[in-house]
C-alpha positions in Angstrom: -10.4 -10.0 -4.3 -9.3 -6.5 -5.0 -12.1 -6.1 -7.6 -14.6 -7.2 -5.1 -13.3 -4.7 -2.6 -13.4 -2.0 -5.4 -17.1 -3.0 -6.0 -18.0 -2.8 -2.4 -16.4 0.7 -1.9 -18.1 2.0 -5.1 -21.5 0.6 -4.2 -21.8 0.2 -0.4 -19.4 3.2 0.4 -20.8 5.6 -2.2 -24.5 4.9 -1.6 -23.8 4.7 2.2 -22.0 8.2 2.2 -24.9 9.7 0.4 -27.4 8.3 2.8 -25.2 9.7 5.7 -25.2 13.0 4.0 -28.9 13.2 4.0 -29.1 11.9 7.6 -26.7 14.6 8.9 -28.5 17.3 7.0 -31.5 16.6 8.6 -33.6 17.8 5.8 -34.5 17.0 2.3 -31.7 18.0 -0.2 -33.0 20.9 -2.7 -34.1 19.8 -6.1 -31.4 22.0 -7.8 -28.5 20.7 -5.6 -29.5 17.1 -6.1 -29.9 17.4 -9.9 -26.7 19.2 -10.4 -24.9 16.5 -8.4 -26.6 13.9 -10.5 -25.7 15.7 -13.6 -22.0 16.0 -12.6 -21.9 12.3 -11.7 -23.6 11.7 -15.3 -20.7 13.5 -16.9 -18.3 11.4 -15.0 -20.2 8.2 -16.0 -20.1 9.3 -19.6 -16.2 9.6 -19.4 -16.0 6.1 -17.8 -17.8 4.8 -21.0 -16.1 6.9 -23.6 -12.6 6.8 -22.4 -12.4 3.6 -20.4 -14.9 0.9 -21.1 -15.4 1.1 -24.8 -11.7 1.7 -25.7 -11.1 -1.6 -23.7 -13.8 -3.5 -25.6 -12.6 -2.4 -28.9 -9.1 -3.5 -28.0 -10.2 -7.0 -27.0 -12.8 -7.7 -29.7 -13.0 -5.0 -32.4 -15.6 -2.3 -33.1 -18.3 -4.6 -34.4 -18.5 -6.7 -31.1 -18.4 -3.5 -29.0 -21.2 -1.8 -30.8 -23.3 -5.0 -30.4 -22.5 -5.1 -26.7 -23.5 -1.5 -26.3 -26.8 -2.0 -28.0 -27.4 -5.1 -25.8 -26.7 -3.0 -22.7 -29.2 -0.4 -23.8 -31.9 -2.9 -24.5 -31.4 -4.6 -21.0 -31.6 -1.4 -19.1 -34.6 -0.1 -21.1 -36.4 -3.4 -20.4 -35.5 -3.2 -16.7 -36.8 0.4 -16.5 -40.1 -0.5 -18.3 -40.7 -3.4 -15.9 -40.0 -1.2 -12.8 -42.3 1.5 -14.4 -45.0 -0.9 -15.1 -45.0 -2.3 -11.5 -45.1 1.1 -9.8 -47.1 3.5 -12.0 -50.7 4.2 -11.2 -53.4 2.7 -13.1 -53.9 4.3 -16.3 -51.0 6.6 -15.8 -48.6 7.3 -18.9 -46.2 9.9 -17.7 -43.3 10.4 -20.0 -41.4 12.9 -18.1 -40.9 13.1 -14.3 -41.2 16.3 -12.3 -40.0 15.0 -8.8 -37.2 12.8 -7.5 -39.8 10.1 -6.6 -41.1 10.0 -10.2 -37.6 10.0 -11.5 -36.9 6.9 -9.5 -40.1 5.1 -10.4 -42.5 6.3 -7.9 -45.4 8.0 -9.7 -47.8 9.0 -6.9 -47.6 12.4 -5.3 -45.7 12.0 -1.9 -47.9 13.5 0.9 -48.3 10.9 3.7 -45.8 9.2 5.9 -46.5 5.8 4.7 -46.4 6.8 1.1 -42.9 8.4 1.7 -41.7 5.1 3.0 -43.1 3.2 0.1 -41.4 5.6 -2.2 -38.1 5.1 -0.4 -38.3 1.4 -0.6 -39.1 1.5 -4.4 -36.3 3.9 -5.1 -33.9 1.6 -3.1 -34.9 -1.4 -5.1 -34.8 0.3 -8.5 -31.4 1.9 -7.9 -30.1 -1.4 -6.4 -31.0 -3.0 -9.8 -29.2 -0.2 -11.7 -26.0 -0.8 -9.6 -25.6 -4.3 -11.1 -24.2 -3.3 -14.5 -21.9 -0.8 -12.8 -20.5 -3.6 -10.8 -20.0 -5.7 -13.9 -18.1 -2.8 -15.4 -15.8 -2.7 -12.4 -15.2 -6.6 -12.4 -14.7 -7.0 -16.1 -12.9 -3.7 -16.6 -10.5 -4.7 -13.7 -10.1 -8.2 -15.2 -8.8 -6.5 -18.4 -6.8 -3.8 -16.6 -6.6 -3.6 -12.9 -6.1 0.2 -13.1 -9.2 0.5 -15.3 -11.2 -1.3 -12.6 -9.9 1.1 -9.9 -10.8 4.2 -12.0 -14.1 2.9 -12.9 -14.8 2.2 -9.2 -13.8 5.6 -8.0 -16.1 7.3 -10.6 -19.0 5.1 -9.8 -18.6 5.9 -6.1 -18.8 9.6 -6.9 -21.9 8.8 -8.9 -23.6 6.9 -6.2 -23.3 9.7 -3.5 -26.2 11.7 -4.9 -28.3 8.6 -5.5 -27.9 7.7 -2.0 -29.1 11.1 -0.9 -32.1 10.6 -3.1 -33.0 7.3 -1.5 -32.5 8.3 2.1 -34.8 11.5 2.0 -38.0 9.8 1.6 -36.9 7.1 4.0 -36.1 9.7 6.7 -39.5 11.4 5.9 -41.2 8.0 6.4 -40.1 7.9 9.9 -37.2 5.5 9.7 -34.3 5.9 12.2 -31.3 7.8 10.7 -29.0 4.7 11.5 -31.3 2.3 9.7 -31.6 4.6 6.7 -27.8 4.8 6.2 -27.8 0.9 6.6 -30.4 0.6 3.9 -28.7 2.8 1.4 -25.5 0.8 2.1 -27.6 -2.3 1.5 -28.9 -1.0 -2.0 -25.1 -0.7 -2.8 -24.5 -4.3 -2.3 -25.9 -5.2 -5.7 -22.7 -3.4 -7.1 -20.7 -6.2 -5.3 -22.8 -8.8 -7.1 -22.2 -7.2 -10.3 -18.5 -7.0 -9.6 -18.5 -10.9 -8.9 -20.3 -11.4 -12.2 -17.8 -9.2 -14.1 -14.8 -11.2 -12.5 -16.3 -14.4 -13.5 -17.1 -13.3 -17.0 -13.3 -11.8 -17.1 -12.1 -15.5 -16.6 -13.9 -16.9 -19.6 -12.5 -15.2 -22.6 -11.5 -11.8 -24.2 -14.8 -11.8 -26.1 -16.9 -12.2 -23.0 -15.0 -9.4 -21.4 -15.6 -7.1 -24.4 -19.2 -7.9 -24.3 -19.7 -7.2 -20.6 -17.7 -4.0 -20.8 -19.7 -2.7 -23.9 -23.0 -3.7 -22.4 -22.3 -2.1 -19.0 -21.3 1.0 -21.0 -24.6 0.9 -22.9 -26.7 0.5 -19.7 -24.7 3.6 -18.2 -25.2 5.9 -21.3 -29.0 5.1 -21.3 -29.3 6.2 -17.7 -27.3 9.3 -18.4 -28.9 10.4 -21.6 -32.4 8.8 -21.1 -33.0 9.7 -17.5 -30.6 12.0 -15.7 -29.9 14.9 -18.1 -33.4 15.3 -19.5 -35.0 15.0 -16.2 -32.6 17.4 -14.5 -33.6 20.0 -17.1 -37.2 19.4 -16.4 -36.9 19.5 -12.7 -34.6 22.5 -12.4 -36.4 24.5 -15.3 -33.0 25.7 -16.7 -30.0 24.6 -18.8 -27.4 24.7 -16.0 -27.4 20.8 -15.6 -26.1 20.0 -19.1 -23.2 22.5 -18.6 -22.6 20.8 -15.2 -22.6 17.5 -17.1 -20.0 18.6 -19.5 -17.8 19.7 -16.5 -18.1 16.2 -15.3 -16.9 14.8 -18.6 -13.9 16.9 -18.3 -13.1 15.9 -14.8 -13.6 12.2 -15.7 -11.4 12.5 -18.7 -8.6 14.1 -16.5 -9.0 11.1 -13.8 -9.0 8.5 -16.7 -5.9 9.9 -18.2 -3.9 10.1 -14.9 
């Protein structure tokens, strides 16, 4: 039960808080601030994987199984991202890099009209909701191995979800949805973390091998999002190299939290 609560706090609480921040600000967060927040969160996520999930997986089933799980997680999230991009990209469009938050979160058309803003927000909500599932699995499986690890992972994921909640809420607000409903929708997108947490707990009751695979796969999914999406896109969108430095600071902070 504790792990499900951890998952709810990380997903529903973190995403909802991000939506609340956007609603209170009454305006669209600046590109630089949002990218820097995401970059810092990416550093924290890297620490989760390198100093929490992967050591746990290696301890349970060895290096070979852990690497296999890591690769599996990367393949799964790549396939998921490709599927979402295929569904949402404009006909004949083959964009490799994104230059706005909407493009980064799988919305390829230029946002100008209210109804398009609304569509963008909904697509972002669904895409990020799907990304939250492996994060929940990390909490559930990690906590099944070590309750403290589950709590630390949940805390870091909650921090990671705040800027994502802000990114979802901005176009929904611009699309005319009431602030209260926007906050509820961002919280709703975090419920998939609870689903992932439940899956992780169930896996944790099967065997050490299953826990190791799920930990490593969740880690692979997170690393792909960090190094395949957040960091390169943050550099492109801010037009400077501050984002990677902020990511490194996030790694340091994450390491400090993990070692407490």
